[in-house]
C-alpha positions as CSV (number, residue, x, y, z in Angstrom):
1,M,33.2,69.7,34.8
2,Y,36.8,70.9,34.1
3,E,38.3,67.8,34.6
4,S,36.1,65.7,32.4
5,A,36.4,68.6,29.6
6,L,40.4,68.2,29.8
7,R,40.1,64.7,29.5
8,P,41.2,63.0,26.3
9,A,38.4,62.3,23.7
10,A,38.8,58.8,23.8
11,A,38.2,58.9,27.9
12,R,35.0,60.7,27.3
13,G,33.6,58.2,24.7
14,E,34.6,60.4,21.7
15,P,36.3,59.1,18.9
16,S,40.1,60.3,18.7
17,R,41.1,62.5,16.0
18,S,44.1,64.6,14.9
19,P,43.9,68.0,16.0
20,W,45.2,69.3,12.6
21,A,42.2,67.4,11.0
22,H,39.8,69.4,13.3
23,V,41.7,72.8,12.6
24,L,41.2,71.9,8.8
25,A,37.5,71.1,9.3
26,V,37.0,74.4,11.2
27,A,39.1,76.4,8.6
28,A,37.1,74.9,5.7
29,A,34.1,76.1,7.6
30,L,35.2,79.8,8.3
31,A,36.3,79.9,4.6
32,A,32.9,78.9,3.4
33,A,31.0,81.0,5.9
34,M,33.2,84.2,6.4
35,G,35.7,84.0,3.4
36,V,33.3,83.3,0.8
37,G,29.5,83.7,2.2
38,R,30.6,87.1,4.0
39,F,33.3,88.8,2.1
40,V,33.0,87.7,-1.5
41,Y,30.6,90.8,-1.6
42,T,33.6,93.2,-1.7
43,P,34.9,92.5,-4.9
44,I,31.8,91.8,-6.5
45,L,30.2,95.1,-5.5
46,P,32.1,97.2,-8.1
47,L,30.7,94.5,-10.9
48,M,26.9,94.9,-9.5
49,Q,27.4,98.8,-9.4
50,A,28.8,98.7,-13.2
51,Q,26.6,96.2,-14.7
52,A,23.5,95.6,-12.3
53,G,22.6,99.2,-11.6
54,L,23.3,98.9,-7.8
55,T,23.9,102.6,-6.4
56,A,26.3,103.1,-3.6
57,A,23.7,103.8,-1.2
58,G,22.1,100.1,-2.2
59,G,25.4,98.5,-1.7
60,A,25.8,100.0,1.6
61,H,22.3,98.7,2.4
62,A,23.0,95.3,1.2
63,A,26.2,95.2,3.3
64,T,24.2,96.4,6.3
65,A,21.5,93.6,5.6
66,N,24.2,91.3,6.0
67,Y,25.7,92.5,9.3
68,V,21.8,92.6,10.7
69,G,21.4,88.9,9.8
70,Y,24.9,88.4,11.2
71,L,23.7,89.9,14.7
72,V,20.5,87.8,14.7
73,G,22.6,84.8,14.2
74,A,24.9,85.6,17.0
75,L,22.0,86.6,19.1
76,A,20.4,83.2,18.8
77,G,23.5,81.7,19.9
78,I,23.2,83.6,23.0
79,W,19.5,82.9,23.5
80,L,19.7,79.0,22.4
81,P,23.2,77.9,23.3
82,R,21.9,74.5,22.4
83,L,22.3,75.6,18.6
84,L,26.2,75.8,19.0
85,R,26.5,72.3,19.8
86,S,24.5,70.8,16.9
87,S,25.9,69.3,13.9
88,T,22.6,69.7,12.4
89,V,22.6,73.3,12.8
90,L,26.0,73.6,11.2
91,R,25.3,71.6,8.1
92,G,21.8,73.7,7.8
93,C,23.5,76.9,7.8
94,L,26.3,75.9,5.5
95,A,23.5,74.6,3.1
96,V,21.5,77.8,3.5
97,L,24.7,79.8,2.8
98,V,25.3,78.1,-0.5
99,A,21.5,78.6,-1.5
100,S,21.7,82.3,-0.6
101,L,24.7,82.9,-2.7
102,A,23.4,80.8,-5.7
103,L,20.1,82.9,-5.6
104,M,21.7,86.2,-5.8
105,P,21.8,86.4,-9.8
106,A,18.4,85.0,-10.0
107,T,16.9,88.5,-9.5
108,D,17.4,92.3,-10.4
109,S,15.5,93.3,-7.0
110,T,17.6,95.1,-4.5
111,E,14.8,94.1,-1.9
112,V,15.4,90.6,-2.7
113,W,19.3,91.1,-2.6
114,L,18.9,92.6,0.8
115,A,16.7,89.8,2.0
116,L,19.4,87.0,0.7
117,R,22.3,88.9,2.1
118,L,20.2,89.0,5.6
119,V,20.0,85.2,5.5
120,A,23.5,84.8,4.8
121,G,24.6,86.7,7.6
122,A,22.5,84.7,10.1
123,A,24.0,81.6,8.8
124,S,27.4,82.7,8.5
125,A,27.4,84.3,12.3
126,L,26.1,80.8,13.4
127,V,28.8,78.8,11.6
128,F,31.2,81.2,13.0
129,V,30.3,80.9,16.7
130,I,29.8,77.2,16.1
131,A,33.4,77.0,14.9
132,V,35.2,79.0,17.5
133,N,33.6,77.3,20.4
134,S,34.5,74.2,18.8
135,L,38.1,75.4,18.5
136,H,38.0,76.4,22.4
137,G,36.3,72.9,23.1
138,H,38.5,70.4,21.4
139,L,41.9,71.9,21.4
140,R,42.4,72.4,25.1
141,G,45.8,71.6,26.0
142,H,47.3,72.0,22.4
143,P,49.5,74.8,20.8
144,A,47.7,78.1,20.8
145,H,48.8,78.4,16.9
146,L,46.5,75.6,16.0
147,P,43.4,77.8,16.5
148,G,45.3,80.5,14.8
149,W,45.6,78.4,11.5
150,A,41.9,77.5,11.6
151,F,40.9,81.2,11.5
152,G,43.4,81.4,8.7
153,G,40.4,79.9,6.9
154,V,38.6,83.1,6.6
155,G,41.9,84.4,4.7
156,A,41.8,81.5,2.4
157,G,38.4,82.0,1.6
158,I,39.0,85.6,0.8
159,A,42.0,84.9,-1.3
160,L,40.3,82.2,-3.3
161,S,37.1,84.0,-3.9
162,G,39.2,87.3,-4.7
163,L,41.1,85.2,-7.4
164,L,37.9,83.8,-9.0
165,V,36.4,87.1,-9.5
166,L,39.7,88.6,-10.6
167,A,39.6,85.7,-13.0
168,L,36.1,86.5,-14.1
169,R,37.0,90.2,-14.8
170,G,39.3,88.8,-17.7
171,L,36.4,86.9,-19.6
172,G,34.4,90.1,-20.9
173,D,30.8,89.3,-20.9
174,L,31.1,86.0,-19.3
175,G,32.4,87.2,-16.4
176,D,29.8,89.3,-15.2
177,W,28.5,89.8,-11.9
178,R,26.0,87.0,-12.1
179,A,28.8,84.5,-13.0
180,A,30.8,85.9,-10.0
181,W,27.7,84.9,-7.6
182,W,27.4,81.4,-9.2
183,V,31.3,80.7,-8.7
184,S,31.0,82.1,-5.4
185,A,28.3,79.6,-4.5
186,A,30.3,76.7,-6.1
187,L,33.4,77.5,-3.9
188,A,31.2,77.7,-0.8
189,A,29.6,74.4,-1.5
190,A,33.1,73.0,-2.0
191,L,34.5,74.3,1.2
192,S,31.5,73.0,2.9
193,V,32.3,69.3,2.1
194,P,35.5,69.2,4.6
195,A,33.6,71.2,6.8
196,W,30.8,68.9,7.1
197,T,32.7,66.6,9.5
198,M,33.5,69.4,12.0
199,R,32.6,68.4,15.5
200,P,30.5,71.1,17.6
201,E,31.8,71.7,21.0
202,P,30.5,69.0,23.3
203,A,27.8,69.6,26.0
204,P,28.9,70.2,29.3
205,E,28.9,67.5,31.7
206,P,27.0,68.0,35.0
207,S,28.9,69.0,38.0
208,G,29.0,66.1,40.6
209,P,30.8,65.7,43.8
210,G,34.6,66.5,43.6
211,T,34.2,68.6,40.4
212,A,35.3,72.1,40.3
213,A,32.8,74.6,39.9
214,A,32.8,77.5,37.5
215,A,34.5,80.4,38.6
216,P,32.8,83.5,37.6
217,A,34.5,86.8,36.5
218,G,34.9,89.0,39.3
219,G,34.5,92.8,39.4
220,R,38.0,93.5,37.9
221,G,37.1,90.8,35.2
222,R,33.8,92.3,34.5
223,R,35.6,95.8,34.0
224,S,38.0,94.1,31.9
225,F,35.4,92.5,29.7
226,A,33.7,96.0,29.2
227,A,36.6,97.6,27.9
228,L,37.3,94.5,25.7
229,F,33.8,94.6,24.6
230,A,33.9,98.3,23.7
231,S,37.3,97.7,21.6
232,Y,35.8,95.0,19.7
233,T,32.5,96.7,19.1
234,L,34.4,99.7,17.9
235,E,36.7,97.5,15.8
236,G,33.3,96.0,14.0
237,I,32.6,99.6,13.1
238,G,35.8,100.5,11.6
239,Y,37.1,97.2,9.9
240,I,33.9,96.7,8.0
241,I,33.8,100.1,6.4
242,A,37.1,99.0,5.0
243,G,36.2,95.3,4.4
244,T,33.2,96.2,2.2
245,F,34.4,99.5,0.6
246,L,38.2,98.9,0.2
247,V,38.1,97.2,-3.5
248,A,35.4,100.1,-4.7
249,A,37.5,102.9,-3.0
250,V,40.8,101.5,-5.0
251,G,39.0,101.1,-8.2
252,Q,37.8,104.8,-8.3
253,G,41.3,105.7,-9.3
254,A,43.0,102.7,-10.6
255,P,42.4,99.9,-13.0
256,G,39.7,97.4,-11.8
257,W,42.3,94.7,-11.4
258,L,44.3,96.5,-8.8
259,G,41.5,96.9,-6.4
260,S,40.5,92.8,-6.8
261,G,44.1,92.0,-6.7
262,A,44.6,94.0,-3.6
263,W,41.7,92.1,-2.0
264,V,43.4,88.8,-2.6
265,L,46.5,90.2,-1.1
266,V,44.4,91.0,1.9
267,G,43.2,87.3,2.1
268,L,46.6,86.0,1.7
269,A,48.0,88.3,4.5
270,A,45.2,87.0,6.6
271,V,46.0,82.9,6.3
272,P,49.0,83.0,8.7
273,S,48.0,86.2,10.7
274,S,46.1,84.7,13.7
275,A,48.7,81.9,14.0
276,L,51.4,84.5,14.0
277,W,49.5,86.8,16.8
278,A,49.1,83.7,18.9
279,A,52.8,82.8,18.5
280,L,53.6,86.4,19.8
281,G,51.1,85.9,22.7
282,R,53.7,83.4,24.1
283,R,56.0,86.6,24.6
284,W,53.6,89.2,25.4
285,S,49.9,89.6,26.7
286,R,46.9,89.4,24.4
287,P,45.9,93.0,25.4
288,G,48.9,94.3,24.4
289,L,49.1,92.6,21.1
290,L,45.5,93.6,20.6
291,L,46.6,97.2,21.1
292,A,49.4,96.9,18.5
293,A,47.2,95.1,16.0
294,L,44.5,97.8,16.1
295,I,47.2,100.6,15.6
296,V,48.5,99.0,12.7
297,Q,45.2,98.3,11.1
298,A,44.0,101.8,11.3
299,V,47.4,103.1,9.6
300,G,46.6,100.2,6.9
301,I,43.1,101.7,6.3
302,A,44.1,105.3,6.4
303,L,46.8,104.8,3.8
304,P,45.2,104.5,0.4
305,A,43.0,107.8,1.3
306,L,46.1,109.7,2.4
307,V,48.6,108.4,-0.2
308,G,48.1,107.7,-3.8
309,G,49.8,105.1,-6.0
310,A,49.6,101.4,-6.3
311,A,52.2,100.7,-3.6
312,A,50.0,102.3,-1.2
313,V,47.0,100.5,-2.0
314,L,49.1,96.9,-1.7
315,V,50.9,98.0,1.5
316,S,47.3,99.0,2.8
317,A,46.3,95.5,1.7
318,L,49.0,93.7,3.5
319,L,48.4,95.6,6.7
320,F,44.8,95.0,6.8
321,G,44.8,91.3,5.9
322,A,47.5,91.0,8.5
323,T,45.4,92.3,11.5
324,F,41.7,91.8,11.0
325,L,41.8,88.1,11.8
326,G,44.2,88.8,14.4
327,V,42.2,91.2,16.3
328,S,39.1,88.9,16.3
329,S,41.1,85.8,17.5
330,L,43.0,87.8,20.3
331,A,39.8,89.6,21.2
332,L,37.9,86.1,21.5
333,A,40.8,84.5,23.3
334,T,40.9,87.3,25.8
335,G,37.2,87.1,26.4
336,T,37.3,83.2,27.3
337,Q,40.7,84.1,29.1
338,L,38.6,86.4,31.4
339,R,36.2,83.4,32.1
340,F,33.4,85.8,31.3
341,P,29.9,83.9,30.8
342,R,29.4,83.3,27.0
343,A,32.2,85.7,26.1
344,V,32.4,84.4,22.4
345,A,28.6,84.9,21.6
346,L,28.6,88.3,23.4
347,L,31.6,89.6,21.6
348,T,30.1,88.3,18.4
349,A,27.0,90.4,19.0
350,G,28.9,93.6,19.9
351,Y,31.0,93.0,16.9
352,S,27.7,92.6,14.8
353,V,26.2,95.9,16.1
354,G,29.4,97.6,15.1
355,Q,29.1,96.3,11.6
356,I,25.8,97.4,11.4
357,A,26.6,100.8,12.3
358,G,29.6,101.1,10.0
359,P,28.2,101.3,6.5
360,L,25.3,103.3,7.9
361,A,27.8,105.8,9.3
362,A,29.5,105.6,6.0
363,A,26.8,106.1,3.7
364,P,26.3,109.9,3.9
365,L,30.1,110.2,2.9
366,L,30.1,108.2,0.0
367,H,28.5,110.9,-2.0
368,H,32.0,112.2,-2.2
369,G,33.6,109.1,-2.9
370,Y,35.0,106.4,-0.8
371,H,38.2,108.0,0.7
372,R,36.5,110.0,3.4
373,A,35.0,106.8,4.6
374,L,38.0,105.2,5.0
375,I,39.6,108.1,7.2
376,L,36.3,107.6,9.3
377,A,37.0,103.8,9.5
378,A,40.6,104.7,10.7
379,V,39.5,107.1,13.4
380,V,37.1,104.4,14.7
381,V,39.6,101.8,14.8
382,L,42.2,104.2,16.7
383,A,39.2,104.4,19.2
384,A,39.0,100.9,19.4
385,A,42.9,101.1,20.1
386,V,42.2,103.6,23.0
387,A,39.6,101.1,24.5
388,A,42.2,98.2,24.3
389,L,44.9,100.3,26.1
390,V,42.3,100.8,29.1
391,L,42.0,97.0,28.9
392,R,45.9,96.5,28.9
393,I,46.3,98.9,32.2
394,G,43.4,97.0,34.0
395,F,43.8,93.3,32.8
396,P,43.7,91.0,35.9
397,R,47.1,89.8,36.8
398,E,46.1,86.1,37.2
399,N,44.8,86.1,33.8
400,G,47.3,88.2,32.0
401,T,50.1,85.8,32.8
402,E,48.1,83.0,31.1
403,G,48.6,84.5,27.9
404,L,52.3,83.9,28.4
405,R,52.3,80.3,28.6
406,G,53.9,78.3,25.9
407,P,52.8,74.8,24.3
408,G,55.3,73.1,26.8
409,S,53.9,74.6,30.0
410,G,51.4,72.0,30.7
411,P,47.6,72.2,31.0
412,R,45.9,75.1,32.5
413,R,42.3,75.9,33.6
414,E,40.3,76.6,31.0
415,P,36.6,77.9,31.0
416,A,33.9,75.3,30.7
417,A,31.6,75.3,27.7
418,A,28.8,76.7,29.5
419,E,30.7,79.6,30.6
420,R,31.5,80.5,26.8
421,G,27.8,80.0,25.7
């Protein structure tokens, strides 16, 4: 199975394709599903609170609905792995996502908004897991920075949608919350065009005589995966509080443009972040880098709650944007490196549970503003860093050294598609 997976695409009967073409298709899919479909809610939330009568509690509930949908999509990937290898499922999810964005301004009902965000979450999760598995399936033997640039699509989507919402703010009555959702739907549709050509991960070929069998993770590998799972789940709680309420928190004591501008900076910082963390992985182990990224992120989240002024906001945005995608790419790559069965889908499910818990945990604090919620988020991310430290200490030596291999070090054994789910 491994030998067939490592053979060139042409040898497996697949059309040859530039790795950069695949990176761009995956980046577009992630930009549409995550950067826009998932995170555009953050800069639109203050507009809906000011213009559509959405309360702080209602905003938290809508965010939670999206994360519940994300969990449903991740679980579907675990229970029905065939979904993750289907171009039809990919394209259907992109279409459903665009429709869910376009329908948000068609109603004033909070209940309908929650249902639409639920659907959007499920669609975005399936696209995300399909895209990540596709990266690992089609870019074996290529430099590690290539998947990093694909993850940068999330940041590009955040920056583009944030710029559009910021531009709409300057249009007066024309730039209301309804226009923001319609423009976001149009942007997601445009990004879906190049994403339409993305090839999901191929189905694993049956094992035969002379074919290497999948090596399941040993006891030490399972313990390492448990620490990784705990760290990534806690990260889901902490980062999503900041990712949902950062713009609203900044807007409480500053002009509205500063919050939207900070969100654009988050996206711009996120574009190269995964590729840069992957490049650092050529010199240091992934668990060590994960620990560093979580500590930097915790500082970035806490900064606007502890220090006033525009400079603190912009530094916070830069640190948050430079780490949250890096944490995801490092965690998912580490799970795959551990050869744990269906690591990507399981980690995404844990992350989803954390994202559901995050807004619920923060909701009681919102009566006193958003700063306490940011402090809570920073504390939880520090707890994720503690779990990452446990992972780093107990990381299997034979796996830990793999993260140090550079692009020119030759092919290495990768987990089969079935192992990753």
